[in-house]
C-alpha positions as CSV (number, residue, x, y, z in Angstrom):
1,M,1.1,41.4,2.2
2,C,-1.8,39.0,2.4
3,M,-1.2,35.3,2.9
4,Y,-3.4,33.2,0.7
5,H,-2.3,29.7,1.4
6,F,0.3,27.5,3.1
7,F,1.0,23.9,2.0
8,V,1.1,21.3,4.8
9,T,2.5,18.2,3.1
10,H,4.6,17.4,6.1
11,L,1.4,16.7,8.2
12,R,0.0,13.2,8.0
13,M,-3.7,13.1,7.0
14,P,-6.2,10.3,7.7
15,M,-6.8,9.9,3.9
16,L,-8.3,6.4,4.0
17,K,-10.8,7.3,6.7
18,I,-11.8,10.5,4.8
19,H,-12.3,8.5,1.6
20,R,-14.4,5.9,3.5
21,L,-16.6,8.7,4.9
22,W,-17.2,10.0,1.4
23,H,-18.0,6.7,-0.2
24,G,-19.7,5.1,2.7
25,R,-21.9,8.0,3.9
26,Y,-21.8,11.3,2.0
27,L,-21.6,10.3,-1.7
28,A,-25.2,9.1,-1.5
29,E,-26.3,12.5,0.0
30,H,-24.5,14.3,-2.8
31,L,-26.1,12.2,-5.5
32,A,-29.5,12.9,-4.0
33,R,-28.9,16.6,-4.2
34,P,-26.3,17.0,-7.0
35,K,-26.8,20.8,-7.4
36,K,-25.4,21.4,-3.9
37,N,-21.7,21.8,-4.2
38,T,-21.0,21.1,-0.5
39,V,-22.0,18.2,1.7
40,S,-21.7,19.0,5.4
41,V,-20.0,16.4,7.6
42,K,-21.7,15.5,10.9
43,R,-19.8,16.4,14.0
44,E,-19.5,12.8,15.2
45,D,-17.7,11.9,12.0
46,L,-14.9,14.4,12.9
47,A,-13.8,11.8,15.4
48,I,-11.6,10.3,12.6
49,F,-9.2,13.1,13.6
50,D,-9.2,12.3,17.3
51,D,-5.9,10.4,17.1
52,V,-4.1,12.6,14.6
53,P,-0.9,13.6,16.4
54,W,-0.5,17.2,15.0
55,I,-4.1,18.0,16.1
56,K,-3.7,16.6,19.6
57,D,-0.3,18.1,20.1
58,N,-1.5,21.6,19.2
59,N,-4.7,21.3,21.2
60,L,-6.8,21.9,18.1
61,K,-10.5,20.9,18.0
62,P,-12.1,20.1,14.6
63,I,-15.4,22.0,14.7
64,S,-16.8,21.6,11.2
65,A,-16.1,20.1,7.8
66,F,-17.6,19.5,4.4
67,F,-16.9,17.8,1.1
68,G,-16.6,20.3,-1.7
69,V,-17.7,19.2,-5.1
70,T,-17.0,21.4,-8.2
71,P,-18.4,19.8,-11.4
72,P,-16.4,19.7,-14.6
73,R,-16.2,23.0,-16.5
74,S,-17.8,25.0,-13.7
75,I,-17.1,27.8,-11.3
76,M,-17.9,28.2,-7.6
77,P,-18.7,32.0,-7.4
78,P,-16.6,34.4,-5.3
79,H,-17.6,34.2,-1.6
80,R,-16.3,34.5,1.9
81,D,-16.7,31.7,4.5
82,P,-18.9,32.2,7.6
83,S,-18.3,31.0,11.1
84,S,-19.7,27.6,11.9
85,D,-21.1,28.7,15.3
86,P,-24.9,29.1,15.0
87,K,-24.9,31.8,17.6
88,V,-22.4,33.8,15.6
89,I,-24.2,33.2,12.3
90,E,-27.5,34.6,13.9
91,K,-25.7,37.9,14.4
92,G,-24.8,38.3,10.7
93,F,-21.8,37.5,8.5
94,I,-18.8,36.6,10.6
95,Y,-16.0,35.3,8.4
96,H,-13.9,32.3,9.2
97,P,-10.2,33.2,8.5
98,W,-8.8,29.9,7.2
99,A,-9.5,26.2,6.5
100,L,-7.6,23.1,6.0
101,N,-8.4,21.9,2.4
102,I,-7.4,18.3,1.4
103,P,-7.7,17.3,-2.3
104,L,-9.5,13.9,-2.8
105,T,-9.3,13.9,-6.5
106,C,-6.5,15.2,-8.7
107,D,-6.8,19.0,-8.8
108,I,-4.4,19.6,-11.7
109,G,-6.2,22.0,-14.1
110,S,-8.5,23.6,-11.6
111,R,-7.7,26.7,-9.5
112,M,-8.7,28.3,-6.2
113,L,-8.6,32.1,-6.7
114,W,-8.5,35.0,-4.3
115,H,-10.0,38.4,-5.2
116,R,-10.2,42.0,-3.9
117,V,-13.1,44.3,-4.4
118,R,-12.5,47.0,-7.0
119,P,-12.4,50.5,-5.6
120,G,-15.9,51.9,-5.4
121,A,-17.6,48.5,-6.1
122,I,-20.1,47.4,-3.4
123,T,-22.3,44.9,-5.3
124,R,-23.1,41.9,-3.2
125,L,-25.5,38.9,-3.5
126,E,-26.4,37.2,-0.4
127,G,-28.9,34.7,1.2
128,E,-29.5,31.0,1.2
129,G,-30.5,31.0,-2.5
130,H,-26.9,31.7,-3.3
131,S,-25.3,29.6,-0.6
132,P,-23.1,26.5,-1.2
133,Y,-23.1,26.0,2.6
134,N,-26.3,24.1,3.1
135,N,-28.4,27.2,3.7
136,I,-26.0,29.1,6.0
137,R,-26.0,32.7,4.9
138,V,-22.9,33.3,2.9
139,P,-21.9,36.7,1.4
140,F,-21.3,36.5,-2.4
141,A,-19.8,39.1,-4.7
142,D,-20.5,39.9,-8.3
143,P,-17.3,38.8,-10.3
144,K,-17.4,42.1,-12.2
145,D,-16.7,43.9,-8.9
146,L,-13.6,41.9,-8.2
147,V,-9.9,41.8,-9.2
148,E,-8.0,38.5,-9.1
149,M,-5.1,38.7,-6.6
150,A,-3.7,35.2,-6.4
151,S,-4.5,31.6,-7.3
152,M,-3.3,28.1,-6.6
153,C,-3.7,24.5,-7.6
154,L,-4.8,22.4,-4.6
155,D,-2.7,19.4,-5.5
156,R,-1.7,18.7,-1.9
157,P,-3.2,19.6,1.6
158,A,-3.0,23.3,2.3
159,L,-4.2,25.9,4.8
160,V,-6.3,28.4,2.7
161,N,-7.4,31.9,3.4
162,T,-11.2,31.9,3.6
163,F,-11.5,35.4,5.0
164,E,-10.7,37.0,1.6
165,W,-13.1,36.7,-1.3
166,H,-12.3,33.4,-3.1
167,S,-13.7,31.2,-5.8
168,V,-12.9,27.9,-7.6
169,A,-12.6,27.5,-11.3
170,N,-12.6,23.9,-12.6
171,D,-11.6,24.0,-16.2
172,T,-11.2,20.2,-16.5
173,D,-13.5,17.4,-17.6
174,D,-13.3,15.8,-14.1
175,T,-15.1,16.6,-10.9
176,R,-13.0,18.4,-8.3
177,L,-13.5,16.8,-4.8
178,I,-12.0,18.2,-1.6
179,F,-12.4,17.8,2.1
180,S,-12.4,21.1,4.0
181,M,-12.2,21.5,7.7
182,R,-12.2,24.3,10.3
183,F,-10.8,24.3,13.9
184,D,-11.0,26.0,17.2
185,P,-9.3,28.0,18.7
186,L,-9.8,30.7,16.2
187,M,-6.6,32.2,14.8
188,T,-5.3,34.0,11.7
189,L,-3.9,32.1,8.8
190,P,-0.3,33.3,9.5
191,Q,-0.7,32.1,13.1
192,A,-1.9,28.7,11.9
193,A,0.9,28.5,9.4
194,S,3.4,29.3,12.1
195,L,1.8,26.6,14.4
196,F,1.9,24.0,11.7
197,S,5.4,24.8,10.5
198,T,7.0,23.8,13.8
């Protein structure tokens, strides 16, 4: 059975520092390009995690992060997340297996959904014109070719499966804002869940 998410409410997050990053540096970038639904975080800004005990204790290295913005009454189309390594990206679509997603605004009323491709369906949209990841090539799927398998409300920090097709549906009148981060070394979601549950 596929694991789709794992809540990590027992891990302390540097919430004040993340909010300061958004309001002090990245909100202006988003307002300048409001149609982009992600704002990439610069590597040097990941230093706010340098002193977080569960990261240091598990020898994890934050390698990439972004702020995800889903406007009211909108959908982020089904996609799979790429690796953040430019050398890997050059070789094609290599999927990152999981991310740590932290809600920055109340997520009640919006859902992250996971999908499987219907048997026989192969329709795909791809390329930077469809990418929410600042022109990194991201594979997208046509929703009619997919079947919903699971969903969750990101009302607290969670490890989420980004290897499977996933989307976000914001059915509220508020903007959904999250902070999403990837780590090295690369591992599966069950391995990460096991690591973070100890």
